PDB file as gemmi writes it, atoms N, CA and C in Angstrom:
CRYST1    1.000    1.000    1.000  90.00  90.00  90.00 P 1                      
ATOM      1  N   MET A   1     -72.095  96.922-122.833  1.00  0.00           N  
ATOM      2  CA  MET A   1     -73.238  97.040-123.075  1.00  0.00           C  
ATOM      3  C   MET A   1     -73.251  95.166-123.110  1.00  0.00           C  
ATOM      4  N   SER A   2     -74.341  94.876-123.597  1.00  0.00           N  
ATOM      5  CA  SER A   2     -74.610  93.126-123.633  1.00  0.00           C  
ATOM      6  C   SER A   2     -74.745  93.092-125.081  1.00  0.00           C  
ATOM      7  N   ARG A   3     -73.360  91.104-124.758  1.00  0.00           N  
ATOM      8  CA  ARG A   3     -73.767  90.548-126.293  1.00  0.00           C  
ATOM      9  C   ARG A   3     -73.586  91.164-126.984  1.00  0.00           C  
ATOM     10  N   ILE A   4     -74.577  90.968-127.234  1.00  0.00           N  
ATOM     11  CA  ILE A   4     -76.397  91.410-128.555  1.00  0.00           C  
ATOM     12  C   ILE A   4     -76.172  92.159-129.396  1.00  0.00           C  
ATOM     13  N   LYS A   5     -75.227  93.693-128.519  1.00  0.00           N  
ATOM     14  CA  LYS A   5     -75.487  95.292-129.016  1.00  0.00           C  
ATOM     15  C   LYS A   5     -73.432  95.053-129.154  1.00  0.00           C  
ATOM     16  N   LEU A   6     -72.417  94.417-129.096  1.00  0.00           N  
ATOM     17  CA  LEU A   6     -71.346  94.060-129.441  1.00  0.00           C  
ATOM     18  C   LEU A   6     -70.593  93.343-130.559  1.00  0.00           C  
ATOM     19  N   SER A   7     -71.613  91.946-130.584  1.00  0.00           N  
ATOM     20  CA  SER A   7     -71.646  91.720-131.903  1.00  0.00           C  
ATOM     21  C   SER A   7     -72.124  92.948-133.420  1.00  0.00           C  
ATOM     22  N   ARG A   8     -73.365  93.156-133.021  1.00  0.00           N  
ATOM     23  CA  ARG A   8     -74.073  93.733-134.067  1.00  0.00           C  
ATOM     24  C   ARG A   8     -72.969  95.304-134.689  1.00  0.00           C  
ATOM     25  N   ILE A   9     -72.260  96.141-133.900  1.00  0.00           N  
ATOM     26  CA  ILE A   9     -71.153  96.246-133.780  1.00  0.00           C  
ATOM     27  C   ILE A   9     -70.081  96.566-133.894  1.00  0.00           C  
ATOM     28  N   ARG A  10     -70.073  95.030-133.879  1.00  0.00           N  
ATOM     29  CA  ARG A  10     -68.285  94.756-134.062  1.00  0.00           C  
ATOM     30  C   ARG A  10     -67.817  94.874-135.668  1.00  0.00           C  
ATOM     31  N   PRO A  11     -67.956  94.747-136.555  1.00  0.00           N  
ATOM     32  CA  PRO A  11     -68.311  94.548-137.493  1.00  0.00           C  
ATOM     33  C   PRO A  11     -67.889  96.383-138.163  1.00  0.00           C  
ATOM     34  N   LEU A  12     -68.798  96.959-137.428  1.00  0.00           N  
ATOM     35  CA  LEU A  12     -68.014  98.228-137.797  1.00  0.00           C  
ATOM     36  C   LEU A  12     -66.940  98.998-137.417  1.00  0.00           C  
ATOM     37  N   VAL A  13     -66.858  98.551-135.971  1.00  0.00           N  
ATOM     38  CA  VAL A  13     -65.097  98.665-135.190  1.00  0.00           C  
ATOM     39  C   VAL A  13     -64.839  98.569-135.963  1.00  0.00           C  
ATOM     40  N   PHE A  14     -64.653  97.430-136.793  1.00  0.00           N  
ATOM     41  CA  PHE A  14     -62.721  96.680-137.485  1.00  0.00           C  
ATOM     42  C   PHE A  14     -62.921  97.252-138.573  1.00  0.00           C  
ATOM     43  N   GLY A  15     -63.940  97.532-139.027  1.00  0.00           N  
ATOM     44  CA  GLY A  15     -63.963  98.437-140.976  1.00  0.00           C  
ATOM     45  C   GLY A  15     -63.494  99.554-140.703  1.00  0.00           C  
ATOM     46  N   PHE A  16     -63.684 100.581-139.283  1.00  0.00           N  
ATOM     47  CA  PHE A  16     -63.344 101.559-138.692  1.00  0.00           C  
ATOM     48  C   PHE A  16     -61.791 101.577-138.528  1.00  0.00           C  
ATOM     49  N   TYR A  17     -61.296 101.065-138.212  1.00  0.00           N  
ATOM     50  CA  TYR A  17     -59.955 100.471-137.930  1.00  0.00           C  
ATOM     51  C   TYR A  17     -59.149 100.102-138.670  1.00  0.00           C  
ATOM     52  N   MET A  18     -59.536  99.128-139.396  1.00  0.00           N  
ATOM     53  CA  MET A  18     -58.494  98.070-140.344  1.00  0.00           C  
ATOM     54  C   MET A  18     -58.719  99.015-142.261  1.00  0.00           C  
ATOM     55  N   SER A  19     -60.634  99.729-142.102  1.00  0.00           N  
ATOM     56  CA  SER A  19     -59.622 101.311-142.729  1.00  0.00           C  
ATOM     57  C   SER A  19     -58.508 101.925-143.164  1.00  0.00           C  
ATOM     58  N   GLY A  20     -59.261 102.038-141.604  1.00  0.00           N  
ATOM     59  CA  GLY A  20     -57.725 104.171-140.902  1.00  0.00           C  
ATOM     60  C   GLY A  20     -56.022 103.723-140.864  1.00  0.00           C  
ATOM     61  N   ILE A  21     -56.444 102.118-140.791  1.00  0.00           N  
ATOM     62  CA  ILE A  21     -54.656 101.590-140.723  1.00  0.00           C  
ATOM     63  C   ILE A  21     -54.235 101.628-142.156  1.00  0.00           C  
ATOM     64  N   MET A  22     -54.737 101.196-142.877  1.00  0.00           N  
ATOM     65  CA  MET A  22     -54.562 100.871-144.384  1.00  0.00           C  
ATOM     66  C   MET A  22     -54.680 101.805-144.891  1.00  0.00           C  
ATOM     67  N   SER A  23     -55.837 102.596-144.566  1.00  0.00           N  
ATOM     68  CA  SER A  23     -55.658 104.445-145.580  1.00  0.00           C  
ATOM     69  C   SER A  23     -54.628 104.535-145.561  1.00  0.00           C  
ATOM     70  N   LEU A  24     -53.844 104.199-143.816  1.00  0.00           N  
ATOM     71  CA  LEU A  24     -52.986 105.759-143.385  1.00  0.00           C  
ATOM     72  C   LEU A  24     -51.888 104.869-144.271  1.00  0.00           C  
ATOM     73  N   LEU A  25     -50.995 104.082-144.191  1.00  0.00           N  
ATOM     74  CA  LEU A  25     -50.467 103.659-145.345  1.00  0.00           C  
ATOM     75  C   LEU A  25     -50.554 103.543-146.387  1.00  0.00           C  
ATOM     76  N   MET A  26     -51.283 102.349-147.629  1.00  0.00           N  
ATOM     77  CA  MET A  26     -51.729 103.356-148.668  1.00  0.00           C  
ATOM     78  C   MET A  26     -50.902 104.348-148.751  1.00  0.00           C  
ATOM     79  N   SER A  27     -51.392 105.391-148.593  1.00  0.00           N  
ATOM     80  CA  SER A  27     -50.934 106.407-149.344  1.00  0.00           C  
ATOM     81  C   SER A  27     -50.357 107.583-149.082  1.00  0.00           C  
ATOM     82  N   GLY A  28     -49.728 107.500-147.923  1.00  0.00           N  
ATOM     83  CA  GLY A  28     -48.520 107.338-147.738  1.00  0.00           C  
ATOM     84  C   GLY A  28     -47.588 107.425-148.440  1.00  0.00           C  
ATOM     85  N   VAL A  29     -47.728 105.287-148.376  1.00  0.00           N  
ATOM     86  CA  VAL A  29     -46.680 105.200-149.795  1.00  0.00           C  
ATOM     87  C   VAL A  29     -46.648 105.764-151.150  1.00  0.00           C  
ATOM     88  N   ILE A  30     -47.708 105.363-150.820  1.00  0.00           N  
ATOM     89  CA  ILE A  30     -48.286 106.232-153.229  1.00  0.00           C  
ATOM     90  C   ILE A  30     -47.659 107.135-152.467  1.00  0.00           C  
ATOM     91  N   THR A  31     -48.366 108.491-151.883  1.00  0.00           N  
ATOM     92  CA  THR A  31     -47.872 109.696-152.421  1.00  0.00           C  
ATOM     93  C   THR A  31     -46.384 110.201-151.927  1.00  0.00           C  
ATOM     94  N   PHE A  32     -45.673 109.118-151.294  1.00  0.00           N  
ATOM     95  CA  PHE A  32     -44.357 109.035-151.516  1.00  0.00           C  
ATOM     96  C   PHE A  32     -43.520 109.354-153.003  1.00  0.00           C  
ATOM     97  N   ILE A  33     -43.944 107.737-153.264  1.00  0.00           N  
ATOM     98  CA  ILE A  33     -43.648 107.105-155.036  1.00  0.00           C  
ATOM     99  C   ILE A  33     -44.021 108.846-155.468  1.00  0.00           C  
ATOM    100  N   ASN A  34     -45.624 109.116-155.447  1.00  0.00           N  
ATOM    101  CA  ASN A  34     -45.336 109.758-156.773  1.00  0.00           C  
ATOM    102  C   ASN A  34     -44.814 111.129-157.027  1.00  0.00           C  
ATOM    103  N   THR A  35     -44.088 111.789-155.651  1.00  0.00           N  
ATOM    104  CA  THR A  35     -44.224 113.070-155.383  1.00  0.00           C  
ATOM    105  C   THR A  35     -42.851 113.054-154.492  1.00  0.00           C  
ATOM    106  N   GLY A  36     -42.915 112.086-153.890  1.00  0.00           N  
ATOM    107  CA  GLY A  36     -41.528 112.259-152.520  1.00  0.00           C  
ATOM    108  C   GLY A  36     -41.427 112.795-151.341  1.00  0.00           C  
ATOM    109  N   LEU A  37     -40.156 112.877-151.091  1.00  0.00           N  
ATOM    110  CA  LEU A  37     -40.367 113.622-148.981  1.00  0.00           C  
ATOM    111  C   LEU A  37     -39.962 115.007-149.270  1.00  0.00           C  
ATOM    112  N   GLU A  38     -41.065 115.521-150.520  1.00  0.00           N  
ATOM    113  CA  GLU A  38     -40.575 117.352-150.616  1.00  0.00           C  
ATOM    114  C   GLU A  38     -41.416 118.461-149.311  1.00  0.00           C  
ATOM    115  N   GLY A  39     -41.449 119.499-148.703  1.00  0.00           N  
ATOM    116  CA  GLY A  39     -41.470 119.487-147.978  1.00  0.00           C  
ATOM    117  C   GLY A  39     -43.474 119.563-147.796  1.00  0.00           C  
ATOM    118  N   SER A  40     -43.492 119.870-148.493  1.00  0.00           N  
ATOM    119  CA  SER A  40     -45.229 119.961-148.479  1.00  0.00           C  
ATOM    120  C   SER A  40     -45.503 118.333-148.307  1.00  0.00           C  
ATOM    121  N   PHE A  41     -44.549 117.228-148.051  1.00  0.00           N  
ATOM    122  CA  PHE A  41     -45.507 115.712-148.185  1.00  0.00           C  
ATOM    123  C   PHE A  41     -46.396 116.157-147.269  1.00  0.00           C  
ATOM    124  N   VAL A  42     -46.850 115.820-145.533  1.00  0.00           N  
ATOM    125  CA  VAL A  42     -47.237 115.752-144.769  1.00  0.00           C  
ATOM    126  C   VAL A  42     -49.067 116.410-145.214  1.00  0.00           C  
ATOM    127  N   ALA A  43     -48.917 116.936-145.559  1.00  0.00           N  
ATOM    128  CA  ALA A  43     -50.147 118.266-146.093  1.00  0.00           C  
ATOM    129  C   ALA A  43     -50.541 117.421-147.534  1.00  0.00           C  
ATOM    130  N   ARG A  44     -50.169 116.730-148.024  1.00  0.00           N  
ATOM    131  CA  ARG A  44     -49.739 115.679-149.318  1.00  0.00           C  
ATOM    132  C   ARG A  44     -50.754 114.947-148.421  1.00  0.00           C  
ATOM    133  N   TRP A  45     -50.138 114.323-147.630  1.00  0.00           N  
ATOM    134  CA  TRP A  45     -50.124 112.809-147.373  1.00  0.00           C  
ATOM    135  C   TRP A  45     -51.510 112.771-146.481  1.00  0.00           C  
ATOM    136  N   MET A  46     -52.425 113.469-146.050  1.00  0.00           N  
ATOM    137  CA  MET A  46     -52.554 113.508-144.819  1.00  0.00           C  
ATOM    138  C   MET A  46     -54.669 114.443-146.278  1.00  0.00           C  
ATOM    139  N   ALA A  47     -54.285 114.553-147.244  1.00  0.00           N  
ATOM    140  CA  ALA A  47     -55.029 114.839-148.258  1.00  0.00           C  
ATOM    141  C   ALA A  47     -55.056 113.945-148.144  1.00  0.00           C  
ATOM    142  N   ALA A  48     -54.603 112.836-149.234  1.00  0.00           N  
ATOM    143  CA  ALA A  48     -55.226 111.728-149.260  1.00  0.00           C  
ATOM    144  C   ALA A  48     -55.658 110.461-148.856  1.00  0.00           C  
ATOM    145  N   PHE A  49     -54.704 110.757-147.476  1.00  0.00           N  
ATOM    146  CA  PHE A  49     -56.042 109.848-146.382  1.00  0.00           C  
ATOM    147  C   PHE A  49     -57.570 109.971-146.084  1.00  0.00           C  
ATOM    148  N   LEU A  50     -56.798 111.676-145.925  1.00  0.00           N  
ATOM    149  CA  LEU A  50     -58.279 111.309-145.986  1.00  0.00           C  
ATOM    150  C   LEU A  50     -59.973 111.598-147.056  1.00  0.00           C  
ATOM    151  N   VAL A  51     -59.441 111.231-148.508  1.00  0.00           N  
ATOM    152  CA  VAL A  51     -60.206 110.305-149.227  1.00  0.00           C  
ATOM    153  C   VAL A  51     -59.913 109.539-149.076  1.00  0.00           C  
ATOM    154  N   ALA A  52     -58.822 108.705-149.378  1.00  0.00           N  
ATOM    155  CA  ALA A  52     -58.740 107.091-149.361  1.00  0.00           C  
ATOM    156  C   ALA A  52     -59.756 107.094-148.133  1.00  0.00           C  
ATOM    157  N   TRP A  53     -59.855 107.250-146.595  1.00  0.00           N  
ATOM    158  CA  TRP A  53     -60.248 106.877-145.693  1.00  0.00           C  
ATOM    159  C   TRP A  53     -62.375 106.883-146.405  1.00  0.00           C  
ATOM    160  N   ILE A  54     -62.482 107.398-146.457  1.00  0.00           N  
ATOM    161  CA  ILE A  54     -64.074 108.381-146.732  1.00  0.00           C  
ATOM    162  C   ILE A  54     -64.197 106.993-148.029  1.00  0.00           C  
ATOM    163  N   VAL A  55     -63.648 107.108-148.405  1.00  0.00           N  
ATOM    164  CA  VAL A  55     -63.897 105.041-149.753  1.00  0.00           C  
ATOM    165  C   VAL A  55     -63.940 104.799-148.917  1.00  0.00           C  
ATOM    166  N   ALA A  56     -62.971 103.970-148.645  1.00  0.00           N  
ATOM    167  CA  ALA A  56     -62.563 102.412-147.833  1.00  0.00           C  
ATOM    168  C   ALA A  56     -63.491 102.274-146.356  1.00  0.00           C  
ATOM    169  N   PHE A  57     -63.967 102.633-145.503  1.00  0.00           N  
ATOM    170  CA  PHE A  57     -64.427 102.165-144.278  1.00  0.00           C  
ATOM    171  C   PHE A  57     -65.917 100.970-145.004  1.00  0.00           C  
ATOM    172  N   PRO A  58     -66.399 102.395-146.171  1.00  0.00           N  
ATOM    173  CA  PRO A  58     -67.611 101.324-146.216  1.00  0.00           C  
ATOM    174  C   PRO A  58     -67.391 100.017-147.002  1.00  0.00           C  
ATOM    175  N   LEU A  59     -66.296 100.717-147.979  1.00  0.00           N  
ATOM    176  CA  LEU A  59     -66.214  99.805-148.927  1.00  0.00           C  
ATOM    177  C   LEU A  59     -65.815  98.101-148.041  1.00  0.00           C  
ATOM    178  N   VAL A  60     -64.678  98.571-146.652  1.00  0.00           N  
ATOM    179  CA  VAL A  60     -64.584  97.709-145.905  1.00  0.00           C  
ATOM    180  C   VAL A  60     -65.432  97.293-145.028  1.00  0.00           C  
ATOM    181  N   THR A  61     -66.314  97.993-145.292  1.00  0.00           N  
ATOM    182  CA  THR A  61     -67.442  96.648-143.882  1.00  0.00           C  
ATOM    183  C   THR A  61     -68.757  95.806-144.800  1.00  0.00           C  
ATOM    184  N   PHE A  62     -68.487  96.622-145.918  1.00  0.00           N  
ATOM    185  CA  PHE A  62     -69.643  95.642-147.165  1.00  0.00           C  
ATOM    186  C   PHE A  62     -68.234  94.609-147.460  1.00  0.00           C  
ATOM    187  N   ILE A  63     -67.213  94.494-147.315  1.00  0.00           N  
ATOM    188  CA  ILE A  63     -66.190  93.648-148.354  1.00  0.00           C  
ATOM    189  C   ILE A  63     -66.140  92.445-147.211  1.00  0.00           C  
ATOM    190  N   ALA A  64     -65.919  92.640-145.866  1.00  0.00           N  
ATOM    191  CA  ALA A  64     -65.301  92.369-144.725  1.00  0.00           C  
ATOM    192  C   ALA A  64     -65.922  91.003-145.410  1.00  0.00           C  
ATOM    193  N   PRO A  65     -67.631  90.549-145.285  1.00  0.00           N  
ATOM    194  CA  PRO A  65     -68.098  89.685-144.952  1.00  0.00           C  
ATOM    195  C   PRO A  65     -68.162  88.627-146.149  1.00  0.00           C  
ATOM    196  N   LEU A  66     -68.354  89.278-147.503  1.00  0.00           N  
ATOM    197  CA  LEU A  66     -67.631  88.292-149.113  1.00  0.00           C  
ATOM    198  C   LEU A  66     -66.151  88.015-148.833  1.00  0.00           C  
ATOM    199  N   ALA A  67     -65.997  88.631-147.682  1.00  0.00           N  
ATOM    200  CA  ALA A  67     -64.087  88.484-147.859  1.00  0.00           C  
ATOM    201  C   ALA A  67     -63.510  86.798-147.252  1.00  0.00           C  
ATOM    202  N   GLY A  68     -64.489  86.632-146.063  1.00  0.00           N  
ATOM    203  CA  GLY A  68     -64.960  85.540-145.214  1.00  0.00           C  
ATOM    204  C   GLY A  68     -65.324  85.376-145.455  1.00  0.00           C  
ATOM    205  N   LYS A  69     -66.211  84.727-146.574  1.00  0.00           N  
ATOM    206  CA  LYS A  69     -66.853  83.213-147.120  1.00  0.00           C  
ATOM    207  C   LYS A  69     -66.084  82.260-148.412  1.00  0.00           C  
ATOM    208  N   LEU A  70     -65.577  84.509-149.353  1.00  0.00           N  
ATOM    209  CA  LEU A  70     -64.096  83.592-149.355  1.00  0.00           C  
ATOM    210  C   LEU A  70     -63.553  82.826-149.061  1.00  0.00           C  
ATOM    211  N   THR A  71     -62.696  83.363-148.773  1.00  0.00           N  
ATOM    212  CA  THR A  71     -61.991  82.465-147.194  1.00  0.00           C  
ATOM    213  C   THR A  71     -62.490  81.164-146.813  1.00  0.00           C  
ATOM    214  N   VAL A  72     -63.691  81.077-146.407  1.00  0.00           N  
ATOM    215  CA  VAL A  72     -64.844  79.880-145.819  1.00  0.00           C  
ATOM    216  C   VAL A  72     -64.125  78.676-147.089  1.00  0.00           C  
ATOM    217  N   LEU A  73     -64.516  79.045-148.637  1.00  0.00           N  
ATOM    218  CA  LEU A  73     -64.245  78.300-149.353  1.00  0.00           C  
ATOM    219  C   LEU A  73     -62.893  77.901-149.807  1.00  0.00           C  
ATOM    220  N   THR A  74     -61.899  79.404-149.689  1.00  0.00           N  
ATOM    221  CA  THR A  74     -60.898  78.635-149.790  1.00  0.00           C  
ATOM    222  C   THR A  74     -60.070  78.083-149.402  1.00  0.00           C  
ATOM    223  N   LEU A  75     -60.215  77.796-148.306  1.00  0.00           N  
ATOM    224  CA  LEU A  75     -59.614  76.853-146.805  1.00  0.00           C  
ATOM    225  C   LEU A  75     -60.493  75.196-146.887  1.00  0.00           C  
ATOM    226  N   ARG A  76     -61.371  75.472-147.360  1.00  0.00           N  
ATOM    227  CA  ARG A  76     -62.451  74.070-147.937  1.00  0.00           C  
ATOM    228  C   ARG A  76     -62.154  73.366-148.750  1.00  0.00           C  
ATOM    229  N   ARG A  77     -61.998  73.871-149.932  1.00  0.00           N  
ATOM    230  CA  ARG A  77     -61.526  73.497-150.912  1.00  0.00           C  
ATOM    231  C   ARG A  77     -60.140  72.648-150.612  1.00  0.00           C  
ATOM    232  N   PHE A  78     -58.771  73.406-150.005  1.00  0.00           N  
ATOM    233  CA  PHE A  78     -57.619  72.845-150.139  1.00  0.00           C  
ATOM    234  C   PHE A  78     -57.628  71.687-148.985  1.00  0.00           C  
ATOM    235  N   ASP A  79     -59.075  71.764-147.833  1.00  0.00           N  
ATOM    236  CA  ASP A  79     -59.033  70.674-146.920  1.00  0.00           C  
ATOM    237  C   ASP A  79     -59.965  69.693-147.715  1.00  0.00           C  
ATOM    238  N   ASP A  80     -60.830  69.596-148.797  1.00  0.00           N  
ATOM    239  CA  ASP A  80     -61.045  68.700-149.252  1.00  0.00           C  
ATOM    240  C   ASP A  80     -59.813  67.711-150.669  1.00  0.00           C  
ATOM    241  N   GLU A  81     -59.034  68.031-150.292  1.00  0.00           N  
ATOM    242  CA  GLU A  81     -57.810  67.208-151.200  1.00  0.00           C  
ATOM    243  C   GLU A  81     -57.341  66.827-150.651  1.00  0.00           C  
ATOM    244  N   GLN A  82     -57.496  66.765-149.458  1.00  0.00           N  
ATOM    245  CA  GLN A  82     -55.712  66.069-148.175  1.00  0.00           C  
ATOM    246  C   GLN A  82     -56.211  64.596-148.768  1.00  0.00           C  
ATOM    247  N   PRO A  83     -55.671  63.596-148.654  1.00  0.00           N  
ATOM    248  CA  PRO A  83     -55.967  62.671-148.547  1.00  0.00           C  
ATOM    249  C   PRO A  83     -56.146  61.887-146.791  1.00  0.00           C  
ATOM    250  N   PRO A  84     -57.150  61.353-146.353  1.00  0.00           N  
ATOM    251  CA  PRO A  84     -57.914  60.293-145.358  1.00  0.00           C  
ATOM    252  C   PRO A  84     -56.383  60.009-144.756  1.00  0.00           C  
ATOM    253  N   ALA A  85     -56.794  60.205-143.349  1.00  0.00           N  
ATOM    254  CA  ALA A  85     -55.259  59.587-142.578  1.00  0.00           C  
ATOM    255  C   ALA A  85     -55.333  58.635-142.765  1.00  0.00           C  
ATOM    256  N   ASN A  86     -53.930  58.059-142.064  1.00  0.00           N  
ATOM    257  CA  ASN A  86     -54.489  55.756-141.535  1.00  0.00           C  
ATOM    258  C   ASN A  86     -54.024  55.610-140.620  1.00  0.00           C  
TER     259      ASN A  86                                                      
END                                                                             
């Protein structure tokens, strides 16, 4: 695959993995907090995970560039506050 094509799909692949991992972990934690480890925990967790992932994937895909820009702006602000080196 050419470099141009890889660079175009990288955000989608990143969003796929990031949203999947975060959705899996967060839905598991929230399901556990709300219902405990009762017999149907895994079934409830997987149902919550699928809903979370369906929502998270497009959000991560669109929000990641904004988060990157905000990170650059934030770090630039801190960098500007450093006194000049002697």
